[in-house]
N, C-alpha and C positions, 0 to 999 in steps of 0.2 A: 597562351590557349584560352578561347572564351568560354563562358557558361554554357552558353548554348551548343557549342562545339561537344564540349564535355558529354552535356544532354544527350546529344546525338549519336554517339558513339556505341555502336553496335554490340560491341564487347560488353557494357553493363546492362544487363537486361532489368535489373532491380531498378526501376526507375524511380518510384517513391524512395526509396531507400537512399539513392543517389543526389536527391532534391535534398532530404533531409541533412545529408554532410555538408553539402555544400552552403545551406543555409547556415550551419555549425561554424565551419570552419571559417566562412567568409563573414559571418556574424550579420547575417541580413534577415529580415523575416521572409516566410515564403507568399506573404502579398507583394513583397517586393523583389521575389526572386524572377517574376516575368517580366518586369520592366528594368531587369540588370542582366539581360541576355548576353549583351554585347561587353558586360565588364570581363575584362582579363583577370588569370586567375596566374598568381605567381606559380613557379614551379615546385617551389617547397609546399605551399600548400595543396598542389596538384597530388603532391606525393603522400601527403597526411591524407587527403581524401581517399586516395586509391587504397592505401593501407587500412584505414578503416573499413574501406568497402569488401576487402578480401578476409578481414576480420569476420564480418558479418558472414558473407557469404559462404567461404571456404571452413573457417574455423568455427561458424555456427555460434559466434558470440553475440549476445541480446543487444539491439541497438542500443538501448539503456546504459548499459555497461560502457559502450563506446562514446556516447555522447556525454556521460556522466550526469544526466538528468534523467526524469522521468514527469510526465504532464498528468496531471491528476487533478479531477474538480477544477480546470482552468488553471491551476499555478503549476510552477515548476520547481521540483524537489531533487535535490541533490540525491544520486544513488551510485553505487557502487559493490565490489563484491562483499562490502560488508554486511550487505543484508538482501533479502530476495528482492525481485523486482513488483511492485504492486500492479494488479492487472487490472483491466478498465471494469470487470464487472463488480469488484470491489465499490467502486462510486455508487450501488444502490445501496451499499450500508451506509453511507452518509447520508443520503434519501431517506432510508428509514429513520437514521435518527434526527433529522431534520423535522420529519413529520411527527415524531413522537415528542421532540422538544416543545413543538407548535401548540401542544396540548398543554405542558404544565406553567407553571408559575416560575419566575428568575427569583429563587428562594434555597438558597444552602444546598445549592446542585454541585457534586462532585463528578468529575470524568476521569474514568481508568480505561488505559489501554494497554491489554496484556499483551506480551510478546511485541513491542511496539516495531521491530524493524526499524525503517527510516524515519518513521514517525508521520506518514502520510494521514492516516485516520485521525488521529486526536488533534491534529493541527488542522486539517479539513473542519472537525467539526468544531473547533474553536474559532475560526475562522468565518463560519457561517452560520454561528451563534453568539455573535459577540456580546458580552456582559452578563451572559445568563448563569457562566459558572464562576464559582469562586475558588476553585482549585482544581488541579488536575494531576492523576499519578500516571507515569509511565513506567512500566516495567519492562526489562529485557534481561535474559540471562546471560549474554556474551557482553564482553564489557565493549569489545572493537564495535559491535552493532550500536549499541548505547551513543558510543560517542558520535557514530554517524545521526541519530535522531538529536543529539546535542546541536548539532551543526546546521541541522535546519530549523532547528527551534530558534537557534541566533540571527537564523535569515531573516524568519517570520514576526521574531519576537515586538519590534516596534507596530504589528498591526494586531497585536493579543490583547493590550489594554493591561489591567492590574491584576489578572490572573495569576496565582501563585502556582507554579508549574514544579514539581518532583520528577527527577528523572531519577528510576531505582535500580541498580542492578539486582534480581532477585528472577527466582525460579517460579513462575506463575504469580500466585498470590501469595506467596509466603511472607511476603511483608506486611500484609495486613493487620497481621496480629500485634504489630507495635505500632500503629497508629489508632487514633479515637474517631470515629466515623457515627458517633451516636446523634441523633437528630437529624441526619444528611440524607439528601436523595440521592442515591447512585445512579449513575448511567455507565454500564462497564460493555466495552466495546472490544472486539479480538478476532485477528485474523490468523488463526493459529493454522498447521498441519492439519488437515482434516481429512484427505485421501487414503481409504484403506490400501495396505502394501497389496494386497492383491487385485487392485484395480488402479494400482498408481500408472502402467505403463499405458492404460488406455483412456486416461483421464488427464494427461498434461501434455503440453506442446513438447517438441524434441528439445527445444534451447533449454526448459527445464529439466528435462532428464540429465542433459550433459553438464549443467552449472550450477543446479540449484540443489541441496540436498534431499534426498527421498523421505518424504513424511511419511508419518503415520496417525490414524483416528485416538491413538493412546493420548496424545498430547489433549486433547479435546476432553477425553474421558476424566483425566486427572483434574483439567481446569473445572468442569461442572463437579466434581468430586469436592473440592476446593472450597467453591462458591458456598455449597451447603454447609460445609463447616465451619468456614471461618467470617462469614458476612451475615450478620444480623441485621442491618438496616434496610429500608426499603432500596431495592434495586432493581434494574430494567437492563439486562442482558441480552446483545445481539451480536452473532457470530456470522460468517458467512456460510458455515457448513451445508445449511439448507438451502442454499441458492443455485449453488455450482456442479451438485453432481449430475452428471447427465440423466437424461428421461431412460435411458436401459439400463443405467447403474440400479437396477431394484435394491440390491444387495447393501449399498453405501447408501442411498436414500433411506431405507428402513432404519439402519444403524444409526443415521443422523438424527431420524424423527427420535428414536427410543431415549437416546442421551441430552435430546434438550427437552423432552417432556418431564425429566427429572429435575429441571431448575423452572424459576418465575421467569416465562419469558413471554414476554409482548412481541406480538406476532404483526408484522407490518403489511401494508396491501402491496409494500414493493415485493413481497416475496410470493413463491407459489404454493406454500401449504403452510 
């Protein structure tokens, strides 16, 4: 079967997904897909494509888990069941960090990523701001999730320069008490669970409900409390909570504002309030 025949098959209605799967299993770019329509596909590869398509359409498995990667800020990061899938809107956080970093001097700056997941936040910040940070701390509560961040670190390590990277298994900021942060300028990012349980069902996609753990805003509350208790150095804190609540979720937006106002938070023009 040729690529064009498979794409024209009326049985497969999710054409964009089918194209992504064809590109993945044939190892061709989307740009080259259109000029390769006459290329033959081996039966074994067709079976893999169809199985992956069924996983997405029937089993509601996220495409990123099927392809084993997520594209974020024009880079491909390894992703699997060990971590949540970074959402496209999270890229606004990197834009906000870049905006803030452009106002600072590259002196004794340390990056923190709390609840790092697969590592897209801190890696993207470092890739967009080479030579700005002298050190980075990435914490994750679960060891197998931290191992995924380590794997992505190894992939991008050649592009990170001489920065010292510390991957720490810890609950939020509990590890901070064991390190010295005097005379440092800290930039902390966190994309932790932020959606209140009573609005969870209205604020997430179906595949998140089915595949990813149900979060709660209590994690963000604990983090802001730990910030005030454990961090005395100058710091700038950015999280996603105040960017992703729907406009009609007034209770969620109000609560996000309340917990954020208790911390010293620089507000970026990339965010609505």
